[in-house]
PDB file with one MODEL, atoms N, CA, C and O in Angstrom:
MODEL        1
ATOM      1  N   MET A   1       5.657  21.408  23.424  1.00  0.00           N
ATOM      2  CA  MET A   1       4.210  20.569  22.610  1.00  0.00           C
ATOM      3  C   MET A   1       3.208  21.579  23.173  1.00  0.00           C
ATOM      4  O   MET A   1       2.796  21.948  24.272  1.00  0.00           O
ATOM      5  N   PRO A   2       3.024  21.841  21.895  1.00  0.00           N
ATOM      6  CA  PRO A   2       1.180  22.623  21.642  1.00  0.00           C
ATOM      7  C   PRO A   2       0.415  21.701  22.507  1.00  0.00           C
ATOM      8  O   PRO A   2       0.798  20.544  22.678  1.00  0.00           O
ATOM      9  N   LYS A   3      -0.768  22.222  23.117  1.00  0.00           N
ATOM     10  CA  LYS A   3      -1.704  21.739  23.703  1.00  0.00           C
ATOM     11  C   LYS A   3      -2.357  21.083  22.936  1.00  0.00           C
ATOM     12  O   LYS A   3      -2.156  21.321  21.745  1.00  0.00           O
ATOM     13  N   ILE A   4      -3.232  20.170  23.236  1.00  0.00           N
ATOM     14  CA  ILE A   4      -4.202  19.309  22.315  1.00  0.00           C
ATOM     15  C   ILE A   4      -5.267  19.431  22.632  1.00  0.00           C
ATOM     16  O   ILE A   4      -5.787  19.108  23.700  1.00  0.00           O
ATOM     17  N   GLU A   5      -5.876  20.093  21.403  1.00  0.00           N
ATOM     18  CA  GLU A   5      -7.631  20.448  21.622  1.00  0.00           C
ATOM     19  C   GLU A   5      -8.438  19.390  21.594  1.00  0.00           C
ATOM     20  O   GLU A   5      -8.935  18.941  20.561  1.00  0.00           O
ATOM     21  N   LYS A   6      -8.556  19.079  22.370  1.00  0.00           N
ATOM     22  CA  LYS A   6      -9.834  18.388  21.896  1.00  0.00           C
ATOM     23  C   LYS A   6     -11.381  18.953  21.622  1.00  0.00           C
ATOM     24  O   LYS A   6     -12.204  18.217  21.078  1.00  0.00           O
ATOM     25  N   GLN A   7     -11.599  19.828  21.889  1.00  0.00           N
ATOM     26  CA  GLN A   7     -12.955  20.073  21.492  1.00  0.00           C
ATOM     27  C   GLN A   7     -13.311  20.311  19.719  1.00  0.00           C
ATOM     28  O   GLN A   7     -12.232  20.651  19.232  1.00  0.00           O
ATOM     29  N   PRO A   8     -13.980  20.282  19.021  1.00  0.00           N
ATOM     30  CA  PRO A   8     -13.690  20.684  17.590  1.00  0.00           C
ATOM     31  C   PRO A   8     -14.074  22.069  17.683  1.00  0.00           C
ATOM     32  O   PRO A   8     -14.821  22.596  18.507  1.00  0.00           O
ATOM     33  N   ILE A   9     -13.282  22.721  16.448  1.00  0.00           N
ATOM     34  CA  ILE A   9     -13.304  23.704  16.431  1.00  0.00           C
ATOM     35  C   ILE A   9     -13.876  23.809  14.783  1.00  0.00           C
ATOM     36  O   ILE A   9     -13.680  23.076  13.814  1.00  0.00           O
ATOM     37  N   GLU A  10     -14.804  25.287  14.986  1.00  0.00           N
ATOM     38  CA  GLU A  10     -15.464  25.514  14.116  1.00  0.00           C
ATOM     39  C   GLU A  10     -14.664  26.512  12.633  1.00  0.00           C
ATOM     40  O   GLU A  10     -13.789  27.338  12.375  1.00  0.00           O
ATOM     41  N   THR A  11     -15.455  25.898  12.187  1.00  0.00           N
ATOM     42  CA  THR A  11     -14.350  26.475  10.573  1.00  0.00           C
ATOM     43  C   THR A  11     -15.725  26.537   9.261  1.00  0.00           C
ATOM     44  O   THR A  11     -16.608  25.704   9.466  1.00  0.00           O
ATOM     45  N   LYS A  12     -15.894  27.310   8.181  1.00  0.00           N
ATOM     46  CA  LYS A  12     -16.122  27.310   7.528  1.00  0.00           C
ATOM     47  C   LYS A  12     -15.522  26.952   5.847  1.00  0.00           C
ATOM     48  O   LYS A  12     -14.384  27.244   5.478  1.00  0.00           O
ATOM     49  N   LEU A  13     -16.928  26.028   4.667  1.00  0.00           N
ATOM     50  CA  LEU A  13     -16.106  26.156   3.573  1.00  0.00           C
ATOM     51  C   LEU A  13     -16.158  27.343   2.782  1.00  0.00           C
ATOM     52  O   LEU A  13     -17.136  28.087   2.859  1.00  0.00           O
ATOM     53  N   SER A  14     -15.096  27.611   1.953  1.00  0.00           N
ATOM     54  CA  SER A  14     -15.298  28.880   1.672  1.00  0.00           C
ATOM     55  C   SER A  14     -14.703  28.557  -0.455  1.00  0.00           C
ATOM     56  O   SER A  14     -14.259  27.536  -0.981  1.00  0.00           O
ATOM     57  N   GLN A  15     -14.973  29.816  -1.004  1.00  0.00           N
ATOM     58  CA  GLN A  15     -14.786  29.409  -2.139  1.00  0.00           C
ATOM     59  C   GLN A  15     -13.387  30.423  -2.419  1.00  0.00           C
ATOM     60  O   GLN A  15     -13.107  31.520  -1.936  1.00  0.00           O
ATOM     61  N   TRP A  16     -12.667  29.577  -3.387  1.00  0.00           N
ATOM     62  CA  TRP A  16     -11.148  29.859  -3.450  1.00  0.00           C
ATOM     63  C   TRP A  16     -11.281  29.611  -5.097  1.00  0.00           C
ATOM     64  O   TRP A  16     -11.545  28.451  -5.414  1.00  0.00           O
ATOM     65  N   GLY A  17     -11.115  30.656  -6.263  1.00  0.00           N
ATOM     66  CA  GLY A  17     -11.298  30.510  -7.556  1.00  0.00           C
ATOM     67  C   GLY A  17     -12.561  29.538  -8.087  1.00  0.00           C
ATOM     68  O   GLY A  17     -13.782  29.647  -7.980  1.00  0.00           O
ATOM     69  N   ASN A  18     -11.841  28.711  -8.601  1.00  0.00           N
ATOM     70  CA  ASN A  18     -12.820  27.886  -8.792  1.00  0.00           C
ATOM     71  C   ASN A  18     -12.792  26.914  -8.565  1.00  0.00           C
ATOM     72  O   ASN A  18     -12.975  26.060  -9.432  1.00  0.00           O
ATOM     73  N   SER A  19     -12.461  26.508  -6.839  1.00  0.00           N
ATOM     74  CA  SER A  19     -12.406  25.370  -6.016  1.00  0.00           C
ATOM     75  C   SER A  19     -12.983  25.802  -4.447  1.00  0.00           C
ATOM     76  O   SER A  19     -13.372  26.937  -4.171  1.00  0.00           O
ATOM     77  N   LYS A  20     -12.957  24.880  -3.679  1.00  0.00           N
ATOM     78  CA  LYS A  20     -13.930  25.455  -2.589  1.00  0.00           C
ATOM     79  C   LYS A  20     -12.200  24.730  -1.090  1.00  0.00           C
ATOM     80  O   LYS A  20     -11.489  23.726  -1.104  1.00  0.00           O
ATOM     81  N   ALA A  21     -12.278  25.785  -0.244  1.00  0.00           N
ATOM     82  CA  ALA A  21     -11.499  25.429   0.937  1.00  0.00           C
ATOM     83  C   ALA A  21     -12.078  25.559   2.171  1.00  0.00           C
ATOM     84  O   ALA A  21     -13.229  25.902   2.441  1.00  0.00           O
ATOM     85  N   VAL A  22     -11.095  25.226   2.958  1.00  0.00           N
ATOM     86  CA  VAL A  22     -11.523  24.746   4.341  1.00  0.00           C
ATOM     87  C   VAL A  22     -10.168  25.605   5.495  1.00  0.00           C
ATOM     88  O   VAL A  22      -9.066  25.111   5.736  1.00  0.00           O
ATOM     89  N   ARG A  23     -10.475  26.403   5.814  1.00  0.00           N
ATOM     90  CA  ARG A  23      -9.045  27.011   6.676  1.00  0.00           C
ATOM     91  C   ARG A  23      -9.473  26.218   7.934  1.00  0.00           C
ATOM     92  O   ARG A  23     -10.572  26.103   8.475  1.00  0.00           O
ATOM     93  N   ILE A  24      -7.471  25.380   8.415  1.00  0.00           N
ATOM     94  CA  ILE A  24      -7.402  25.274   9.249  1.00  0.00           C
ATOM     95  C   ILE A  24      -6.483  25.925  10.230  1.00  0.00           C
ATOM     96  O   ILE A  24      -5.346  26.307   9.956  1.00  0.00           O
ATOM     97  N   PRO A  25      -7.320  26.063  11.907  1.00  0.00           N
ATOM     98  CA  PRO A  25      -6.752  27.048  12.713  1.00  0.00           C
ATOM     99  C   PRO A  25      -4.803  26.824  13.075  1.00  0.00           C
ATOM    100  O   PRO A  25      -4.462  25.814  13.690  1.00  0.00           O
ATOM    101  N   ALA A  26      -4.116  27.481  12.786  1.00  0.00           N
ATOM    102  CA  ALA A  26      -3.081  27.219  13.520  1.00  0.00           C
ATOM    103  C   ALA A  26      -2.455  26.322  14.461  1.00  0.00           C
ATOM    104  O   ALA A  26      -1.653  25.404  14.294  1.00  0.00           O
ATOM    105  N   LYS A  27      -2.847  26.663  15.193  1.00  0.00           N
ATOM    106  CA  LYS A  27      -3.127  25.742  16.706  1.00  0.00           C
ATOM    107  C   LYS A  27      -2.987  24.049  16.426  1.00  0.00           C
ATOM    108  O   LYS A  27      -2.243  23.278  17.031  1.00  0.00           O
ATOM    109  N   LEU A  28      -3.979  23.709  15.273  1.00  0.00           N
ATOM    110  CA  LEU A  28      -4.276  22.509  15.755  1.00  0.00           C
ATOM    111  C   LEU A  28      -3.235  21.664  14.375  1.00  0.00           C
ATOM    112  O   LEU A  28      -2.856  20.497  14.274  1.00  0.00           O
ATOM    113  N   LEU A  29      -3.059  22.742  13.569  1.00  0.00           N
ATOM    114  CA  LEU A  29      -1.856  22.292  12.631  1.00  0.00           C
ATOM    115  C   LEU A  29      -0.486  21.961  13.231  1.00  0.00           C
ATOM    116  O   LEU A  29       0.311  21.096  12.864  1.00  0.00           O
ATOM    117  N   ALA A  30      -0.375  22.976  14.390  1.00  0.00           N
ATOM    118  CA  ALA A  30       0.625  22.669  15.283  1.00  0.00           C
ATOM    119  C   ALA A  30       0.617  21.313  15.990  1.00  0.00           C
ATOM    120  O   ALA A  30       1.604  20.597  16.164  1.00  0.00           O
ATOM    121  N   GLN A  31      -0.231  21.144  16.248  1.00  0.00           N
ATOM    122  CA  GLN A  31      -0.535  19.602  17.160  1.00  0.00           C
ATOM    123  C   GLN A  31       0.293  18.362  16.355  1.00  0.00           C
ATOM    124  O   GLN A  31       0.741  17.417  17.004  1.00  0.00           O
ATOM    125  N   ILE A  32       0.438  18.436  15.052  1.00  0.00           N
ATOM    126  CA  ILE A  32       0.647  17.746  14.105  1.00  0.00           C
ATOM    127  C   ILE A  32       1.604  17.894  13.408  1.00  0.00           C
ATOM    128  O   ILE A  32       1.782  17.324  12.332  1.00  0.00           O
ATOM    129  N   GLY A  33       2.436  18.782  14.002  1.00  0.00           N
ATOM    130  CA  GLY A  33       3.756  19.542  13.371  1.00  0.00           C
ATOM    131  C   GLY A  33       3.535  19.832  11.718  1.00  0.00           C
ATOM    132  O   GLY A  33       4.367  19.776  10.813  1.00  0.00           O
ATOM    133  N   ALA A  34       2.084  20.164  11.674  1.00  0.00           N
ATOM    134  CA  ALA A  34       1.917  20.750  10.234  1.00  0.00           C
ATOM    135  C   ALA A  34       2.707  22.169   9.787  1.00  0.00           C
ATOM    136  O   ALA A  34       2.764  23.154  10.523  1.00  0.00           O
ATOM    137  N   GLN A  35       3.374  22.084   8.293  1.00  0.00           N
ATOM    138  CA  GLN A  35       4.422  23.401   7.885  1.00  0.00           C
ATOM    139  C   GLN A  35       3.613  23.796   6.876  1.00  0.00           C
ATOM    140  O   GLN A  35       2.664  23.067   6.590  1.00  0.00           O
ATOM    141  N   PRO A  36       3.816  24.933   6.198  1.00  0.00           N
ATOM    142  CA  PRO A  36       3.431  25.468   5.227  1.00  0.00           C
ATOM    143  C   PRO A  36       3.839  24.398   3.813  1.00  0.00           C
ATOM    144  O   PRO A  36       4.993  23.971   3.851  1.00  0.00           O
ATOM    145  N   ASN A  37       3.202  24.065   2.906  1.00  0.00           N
ATOM    146  CA  ASN A  37       3.318  23.753   2.205  1.00  0.00           C
ATOM    147  C   ASN A  37       3.233  22.151   1.890  1.00  0.00           C
ATOM    148  O   ASN A  37       3.221  21.639   0.770  1.00  0.00           O
ATOM    149  N   ASP A  38       3.175  21.481   3.164  1.00  0.00           N
ATOM    150  CA  ASP A  38       2.892  20.197   3.756  1.00  0.00           C
ATOM    151  C   ASP A  38       1.789  19.748   2.551  1.00  0.00           C
ATOM    152  O   ASP A  38       0.990  20.456   1.938  1.00  0.00           O
ATOM    153  N   GLN A  39       2.015  18.528   2.465  1.00  0.00           N
ATOM    154  CA  GLN A  39       0.727  17.676   1.446  1.00  0.00           C
ATOM    155  C   GLN A  39      -0.060  16.923   2.304  1.00  0.00           C
ATOM    156  O   GLN A  39       0.552  16.456   3.264  1.00  0.00           O
ATOM    157  N   PHE A  40      -1.713  16.571   2.204  1.00  0.00           N
ATOM    158  CA  PHE A  40      -2.345  15.838   2.360  1.00  0.00           C
ATOM    159  C   PHE A  40      -3.027  14.990   1.958  1.00  0.00           C
ATOM    160  O   PHE A  40      -3.437  15.378   0.864  1.00  0.00           O
ATOM    161  N   MET A  41      -3.445  13.969   2.192  1.00  0.00           N
ATOM    162  CA  MET A  41      -4.226  13.008   1.383  1.00  0.00           C
ATOM    163  C   MET A  41      -5.733  13.525   2.275  1.00  0.00           C
ATOM    164  O   MET A  41      -5.829  14.157   3.327  1.00  0.00           O
ATOM    165  N   ILE A  42      -6.734  12.997   1.420  1.00  0.00           N
ATOM    166  CA  ILE A  42      -8.140  13.801   1.953  1.00  0.00           C
ATOM    167  C   ILE A  42      -9.210  11.968   1.142  1.00  0.00           C
ATOM    168  O   ILE A  42      -8.918  11.155   0.266  1.00  0.00           O
ATOM    169  N   GLU A  43     -10.413  12.135   2.092  1.00  0.00           N
ATOM    170  CA  GLU A  43     -10.914  11.098   1.646  1.00  0.00           C
ATOM    171  C   GLU A  43     -12.101  10.993   2.295  1.00  0.00           C
ATOM    172  O   GLU A  43     -12.006  11.539   3.394  1.00  0.00           O
ATOM    173  N   VAL A  44     -12.898  10.652   2.153  1.00  0.00           N
ATOM    174  CA  VAL A  44     -14.231  10.343   2.424  1.00  0.00           C
ATOM    175  C   VAL A  44     -14.520   9.256   3.797  1.00  0.00           C
ATOM    176  O   VAL A  44     -13.592   9.349   4.601  1.00  0.00           O
ATOM    177  N   LYS A  45     -14.865   8.938   3.935  1.00  0.00           N
ATOM    178  CA  LYS A  45     -14.883   7.589   4.906  1.00  0.00           C
ATOM    179  C   LYS A  45     -16.549   7.976   6.261  1.00  0.00           C
ATOM    180  O   LYS A  45     -16.748   8.912   7.035  1.00  0.00           O
ATOM    181  N   ASN A  46     -17.078   7.164   6.049  1.00  0.00           N
ATOM    182  CA  ASN A  46     -18.265   6.833   6.881  1.00  0.00           C
ATOM    183  C   ASN A  46     -18.849   8.700   6.672  1.00  0.00           C
ATOM    184  O   ASN A  46     -18.674   9.585   7.509  1.00  0.00           O
ATOM    185  N   GLN A  47     -19.466   8.831   5.464  1.00  0.00           N
ATOM    186  CA  GLN A  47     -19.683  10.258   5.054  1.00  0.00           C
ATOM    187  C   GLN A  47     -18.803  11.508   6.064  1.00  0.00           C
ATOM    188  O   GLN A  47     -19.293  12.553   6.492  1.00  0.00           O
ATOM    189  N   THR A  48     -17.438  11.028   6.255  1.00  0.00           N
ATOM    190  CA  THR A  48     -17.225  12.035   7.264  1.00  0.00           C
ATOM    191  C   THR A  48     -15.587  12.278   6.353  1.00  0.00           C
ATOM    192  O   THR A  48     -14.919  11.320   5.966  1.00  0.00           O
ATOM    193  N   LEU A  49     -15.281  13.373   6.199  1.00  0.00           N
ATOM    194  CA  LEU A  49     -13.856  14.430   5.152  1.00  0.00           C
ATOM    195  C   LEU A  49     -12.833  14.094   6.680  1.00  0.00           C
ATOM    196  O   LEU A  49     -12.894  14.438   7.860  1.00  0.00           O
ATOM    197  N   VAL A  50     -12.006  13.310   5.913  1.00  0.00           N
ATOM    198  CA  VAL A  50     -10.770  12.723   6.577  1.00  0.00           C
ATOM    199  C   VAL A  50      -9.987  13.027   5.827  1.00  0.00           C
ATOM    200  O   VAL A  50     -10.094  12.808   4.620  1.00  0.00           O
ATOM    201  N   LEU A  51      -8.806  13.730   6.491  1.00  0.00           N
ATOM    202  CA  LEU A  51      -7.306  14.777   6.058  1.00  0.00           C
ATOM    203  C   LEU A  51      -6.087  14.328   6.299  1.00  0.00           C
ATOM    204  O   LEU A  51      -5.935  14.736   7.450  1.00  0.00           O
ATOM    205  N   THR A  52      -5.245  13.851   6.060  1.00  0.00           N
ATOM    206  CA  THR A  52      -4.081  12.898   6.666  1.00  0.00           C
ATOM    207  C   THR A  52      -2.751  13.362   5.845  1.00  0.00           C
ATOM    208  O   THR A  52      -2.453  13.159   4.668  1.00  0.00           O
ATOM    209  N   PRO A  53      -2.094  14.017   6.820  1.00  0.00           N
ATOM    210  CA  PRO A  53      -0.456  14.440   6.064  1.00  0.00           C
ATOM    211  C   PRO A  53      -0.025  13.224   5.664  1.00  0.00           C
ATOM    212  O   PRO A  53      -0.010  12.195   6.339  1.00  0.00           O
ATOM    213  N   LYS A  54       0.477  13.434   4.065  1.00  0.00           N
ATOM    214  CA  LYS A  54       0.775  12.597   3.409  1.00  0.00           C
ATOM    215  C   LYS A  54       2.569  12.393   4.175  1.00  0.00           C
ATOM    216  O   LYS A  54       3.366  13.084   4.810  1.00  0.00           O
ATOM    217  N   VAL A  55       2.476  10.908   3.573  1.00  0.00           N
ATOM    218  CA  VAL A  55       4.639  10.804   4.794  1.00  0.00           C
ATOM    219  C   VAL A  55       5.343  11.427   3.546  1.00  0.00           C
ATOM    220  O   VAL A  55       4.780  11.300   2.458  1.00  0.00           O
ATOM    221  N   LYS A  56       6.444  12.040   3.617  1.00  0.00           N
ATOM    222  CA  LYS A  56       7.470  12.958   3.464  1.00  0.00           C
ATOM    223  C   LYS A  56       8.005  11.105   2.988  1.00  0.00           C
ATOM    224  O   LYS A  56       7.817  10.132   3.718  1.00  0.00           O
ATOM    225  N   ARG A  57       8.737  11.072   1.472  1.00  0.00           N
ATOM    226  CA  ARG A  57      10.058   9.727   1.819  1.00  0.00           C
ATOM    227  C   ARG A  57      10.759  10.802   1.145  1.00  0.00           C
ATOM    228  O   ARG A  57      10.326  11.862   0.695  1.00  0.00           O
ATOM    229  N   PRO A  58      12.299  10.162   1.173  1.00  0.00           N
ATOM    230  CA  PRO A  58      13.237  10.618   1.039  1.00  0.00           C
ATOM    231  C   PRO A  58      13.390  11.161  -0.719  1.00  0.00           C
ATOM    232  O   PRO A  58      12.903  10.370  -1.527  1.00  0.00           O
ATOM    233  N   THR A  59      13.819  12.015  -1.104  1.00  0.00           N
ATOM    234  CA  THR A  59      14.224  11.830  -2.113  1.00  0.00           C
ATOM    235  C   THR A  59      15.466  11.794  -2.855  1.00  0.00           C
ATOM    236  O   THR A  59      15.745  11.534  -4.025  1.00  0.00           O
ATOM    237  N   THR A  60      16.449  12.291  -1.344  1.00  0.00           N
ATOM    238  CA  THR A  60      17.937  12.364  -1.822  1.00  0.00           C
ATOM    239  C   THR A  60      18.843  10.977  -0.633  1.00  0.00           C
ATOM    240  O   THR A  60      18.550  10.590   0.499  1.00  0.00           O
ATOM    241  N   ILE A  61      19.739  10.668  -1.382  1.00  0.00           N
ATOM    242  CA  ILE A  61      20.524   9.805  -0.514  1.00  0.00           C
ATOM    243  C   ILE A  61      20.860  10.307   0.881  1.00  0.00           C
ATOM    244  O   ILE A  61      20.981   9.720   1.957  1.00  0.00           O
ATOM    245  N   HIS A  62      20.999  11.883   0.434  1.00  0.00           N
ATOM    246  CA  HIS A  62      21.325  12.560   2.041  1.00  0.00           C
ATOM    247  C   HIS A  62      19.900  12.770   2.876  1.00  0.00           C
ATOM    248  O   HIS A  62      20.053  12.554   4.078  1.00  0.00           O
ATOM    249  N   GLU A  63      18.676  13.110   2.534  1.00  0.00           N
ATOM    250  CA  GLU A  63      17.635  13.065   3.084  1.00  0.00           C
ATOM    251  C   GLU A  63      17.449  11.508   3.511  1.00  0.00           C
ATOM    252  O   GLU A  63      16.976  11.410   4.643  1.00  0.00           O
ATOM    253  N   LEU A  64      17.674  10.447   2.959  1.00  0.00           N
ATOM    254  CA  LEU A  64      17.473   9.347   3.918  1.00  0.00           C
ATOM    255  C   LEU A  64      17.959   8.568   5.070  1.00  0.00           C
ATOM    256  O   LEU A  64      17.414   7.807   5.869  1.00  0.00           O
ATOM    257  N   PHE A  65      19.475   9.117   4.854  1.00  0.00           N
ATOM    258  CA  PHE A  65      20.224   9.358   5.946  1.00  0.00           C
ATOM    259  C   PHE A  65      20.807  10.765   6.879  1.00  0.00           C
ATOM    260  O   PHE A  65      21.777  10.759   7.636  1.00  0.00           O
ATOM    261  N   GLU A  66      20.135  11.632   6.648  1.00  0.00           N
ATOM    262  CA  GLU A  66      19.926  12.426   7.636  1.00  0.00           C
ATOM    263  C   GLU A  66      20.008  12.568   8.855  1.00  0.00           C
ATOM    264  O   GLU A  66      20.177  13.660   9.397  1.00  0.00           O
ATOM    265  N   GLU A  67      19.897  11.459   9.459  1.00  0.00           N
ATOM    266  CA  GLU A  67      19.694  11.150  10.366  1.00  0.00           C
ATOM    267  C   GLU A  67      20.922   9.713  11.497  1.00  0.00           C
ATOM    268  O   GLU A  67      21.345   9.252  12.557  1.00  0.00           O
ATOM    269  N   TRP A  68      20.843   9.736  10.074  1.00  0.00           N
ATOM    270  CA  TRP A  68      21.991   8.232  10.839  1.00  0.00           C
ATOM    271  C   TRP A  68      23.075   8.641  11.325  1.00  0.00           C
ATOM    272  O   TRP A  68      23.521   9.711  10.912  1.00  0.00           O
ATOM    273  N   GLN A  69      23.750   7.934  12.283  1.00  0.00           N
ATOM    274  CA  GLN A  69      24.412   8.427  12.996  1.00  0.00           C
ATOM    275  C   GLN A  69      25.924   7.039  12.990  1.00  0.00           C
ATOM    276  O   GLN A  69      25.605   6.274  13.900  1.00  0.00           O
ATOM    277  N   ASP A  70      26.713   6.740  12.622  1.00  0.00           N
ATOM    278  CA  ASP A  70      27.737   5.366  12.710  1.00  0.00           C
ATOM    279  C   ASP A  70      28.748   5.566  13.795  1.00  0.00           C
ATOM    280  O   ASP A  70      29.641   6.393  13.981  1.00  0.00           O
ATOM    281  N   ASP A  71      28.400   4.759  14.301  1.00  0.00           N
ATOM    282  CA  ASP A  71      29.775   4.543  15.982  1.00  0.00           C
ATOM    283  C   ASP A  71      31.072   4.311  15.664  1.00  0.00           C
ATOM    284  O   ASP A  71      32.065   4.402  16.385  1.00  0.00           O
ATOM    285  N   GLN A  72      30.926   3.816  13.831  1.00  0.00           N
ATOM    286  CA  GLN A  72      32.032   3.336  13.355  1.00  0.00           C
ATOM    287  C   GLN A  72      32.802   1.670  14.323  1.00  0.00           C
ATOM    288  O   GLN A  72      33.986   1.366  14.173  1.00  0.00           O
ATOM    289  N   ILE A  73      32.029   1.009  15.045  1.00  0.00           N
ATOM    290  CA  ILE A  73      32.439   0.409  15.583  1.00  0.00           C
ATOM    291  C   ILE A  73      31.738  -1.245  14.545  1.00  0.00           C
ATOM    292  O   ILE A  73      30.615  -1.268  14.040  1.00  0.00           O
ATOM    293  N   ARG A  74      32.361  -1.969  14.500  1.00  0.00           N
ATOM    294  CA  ARG A  74      32.543  -3.350  13.895  1.00  0.00           C
ATOM    295  C   ARG A  74      32.595  -4.439  14.862  1.00  0.00           C
ATOM    296  O   ARG A  74      33.532  -4.546  15.654  1.00  0.00           O
ATOM    297  N   ASP A  75      31.439  -5.395  14.812  1.00  0.00           N
ATOM    298  CA  ASP A  75      32.534  -6.622  15.873  1.00  0.00           C
ATOM    299  C   ASP A  75      33.413  -7.215  14.848  1.00  0.00           C
ATOM    300  O   ASP A  75      34.613  -7.093  15.092  1.00  0.00           O
ATOM    301  N   THR A  76      33.171  -7.687  14.010  1.00  0.00           N
ATOM    302  CA  THR A  76      33.834  -7.955  12.630  1.00  0.00           C
ATOM    303  C   THR A  76      34.149  -7.874  10.933  1.00  0.00           C
ATOM    304  O   THR A  76      33.643  -7.574   9.852  1.00  0.00           O
ATOM    305  N   GLU A  77      35.155  -8.288  11.467  1.00  0.00           N
ATOM    306  CA  GLU A  77      35.360  -8.005   9.738  1.00  0.00           C
ATOM    307  C   GLU A  77      34.118  -7.851   8.573  1.00  0.00           C
ATOM    308  O   GLU A  77      33.085  -8.368   9.000  1.00  0.00           O
ATOM    309  N   LEU A  78      33.997  -7.389   7.491  1.00  0.00           N
ATOM    310  CA  LEU A  78      32.616  -7.712   6.930  1.00  0.00           C
ATOM    311  C   LEU A  78      33.275  -8.596   5.587  1.00  0.00           C
ATOM    312  O   LEU A  78      34.371  -8.487   5.039  1.00  0.00           O
ATOM    313  N   ASP A  79      32.126  -9.504   5.315  1.00  0.00           N
ATOM    314  CA  ASP A  79      32.648 -10.420   4.551  1.00  0.00           C
ATOM    315  C   ASP A  79      31.743  -9.913   3.135  1.00  0.00           C
ATOM    316  O   ASP A  79      30.516  -9.879   3.051  1.00  0.00           O
ATOM    317  N   TRP A  80      32.686  -9.559   2.129  1.00  0.00           N
ATOM    318  CA  TRP A  80      31.945  -9.109   0.760  1.00  0.00           C
ATOM    319  C   TRP A  80      31.806 -10.174  -0.188  1.00  0.00           C
ATOM    320  O   TRP A  80      31.486  -9.898  -1.344  1.00  0.00           O
ATOM    321  N   GLY A  81      31.982 -11.209   0.119  1.00  0.00           N
ATOM    322  CA  GLY A  81      32.103 -12.427  -0.993  1.00  0.00           C
ATOM    323  C   GLY A  81      33.009 -12.854  -0.946  1.00  0.00           C
ATOM    324  O   GLY A  81      33.901 -12.819  -0.098  1.00  0.00           O
ATOM    325  N   SER A  82      32.835 -13.659  -2.522  1.00  0.00           N
ATOM    326  CA  SER A  82      34.134 -14.312  -3.078  1.00  0.00           C
ATOM    327  C   SER A  82      34.741 -13.316  -4.416  1.00  0.00           C
ATOM    328  O   SER A  82      34.171 -12.447  -5.076  1.00  0.00           O
ATOM    329  N   GLU A  83      36.186 -13.879  -4.485  1.00  0.00           N
ATOM    330  CA  GLU A  83      36.326 -12.749  -5.676  1.00  0.00           C
ATOM    331  C   GLU A  83      35.421 -13.210  -6.836  1.00  0.00           C
ATOM    332  O   GLU A  83      34.888 -14.305  -7.012  1.00  0.00           O
ATOM    333  N   LYS A  84      35.384 -12.033  -7.616  1.00  0.00           N
ATOM    334  CA  LYS A  84      34.634 -12.359  -8.702  1.00  0.00           C
ATOM    335  C   LYS A  84      35.468 -11.924 -10.046  1.00  0.00           C
ATOM    336  O   LYS A  84      34.931 -12.474 -11.007  1.00  0.00           O
ATOM    337  N   GLY A  85      36.430 -11.245 -10.394  1.00  0.00           N
ATOM    338  CA  GLY A  85      36.634 -10.292 -11.175  1.00  0.00           C
ATOM    339  C   GLY A  85      38.512 -10.616 -10.881  1.00  0.00           C
ATOM    340  O   GLY A  85      39.088 -11.555 -10.332  1.00  0.00           O
ATOM    341  N   SER A  86      39.056  -9.273 -11.582  1.00  0.00           N
ATOM    342  CA  SER A  86      40.842  -8.898 -10.523  1.00  0.00           C
ATOM    343  C   SER A  86      40.662  -7.560  -9.669  1.00  0.00           C
ATOM    344  O   SER A  86      40.810  -6.371  -9.950  1.00  0.00           O
ATOM    345  N   GLU A  87      40.321  -8.170  -8.628  1.00  0.00           N
ATOM    346  CA  GLU A  87      40.177  -7.457  -7.530  1.00  0.00           C
ATOM    347  C   GLU A  87      41.341  -7.395  -7.013  1.00  0.00           C
ATOM    348  O   GLU A  87      42.037  -8.204  -7.626  1.00  0.00           O
ATOM    349  N   PHE A  88      42.003  -6.822  -6.134  1.00  0.00           N
ATOM    350  CA  PHE A  88      43.232  -6.352  -6.055  1.00  0.00           C
ATOM    351  C   PHE A  88      43.369  -7.346  -5.003  1.00  0.00           C
ATOM    352  O   PHE A  88      42.288  -7.527  -4.441  1.00  0.00           O
ATOM    353  N   LYS A  89      44.771  -8.394  -4.316  1.00  0.00           N
ATOM    354  CA  LYS A  89      45.017  -9.463  -3.622  1.00  0.00           C
ATOM    355  C   LYS A  89      45.090  -8.791  -2.336  1.00  0.00           C
ATOM    356  O   LYS A  89      44.151  -8.016  -2.517  1.00  0.00           O
ATOM    357  N   TRP A  90      45.440  -8.563  -1.373  1.00  0.00           N
ATOM    358  CA  TRP A  90      45.917  -8.396  -0.175  1.00  0.00           C
ATOM    359  C   TRP A  90      47.051  -8.699   0.307  1.00  0.00           C
ATOM    360  O   TRP A  90      47.307  -8.451   1.486  1.00  0.00           O
TER     361      TRP A  90
ENDMDL
END
């Protein structure tokens, strides 16, 4: 785990095309696990710019369950409710 930087680090506002940009040192980004092309929310609170990593939401069923591990253990048979149509009779 990267060392947590507790002292403010100086940077400056630069011109980038028609916009402005602030460089964020890599060691600060490493502390929050930021990667290139990550998205952030930026807002002003109490006359201070606040930059917050945007929460990445899964876009596919595979992303949604990528860390899920099924132990295949069931205490009881699942109750799927009563029959509604011409389901196969066991």
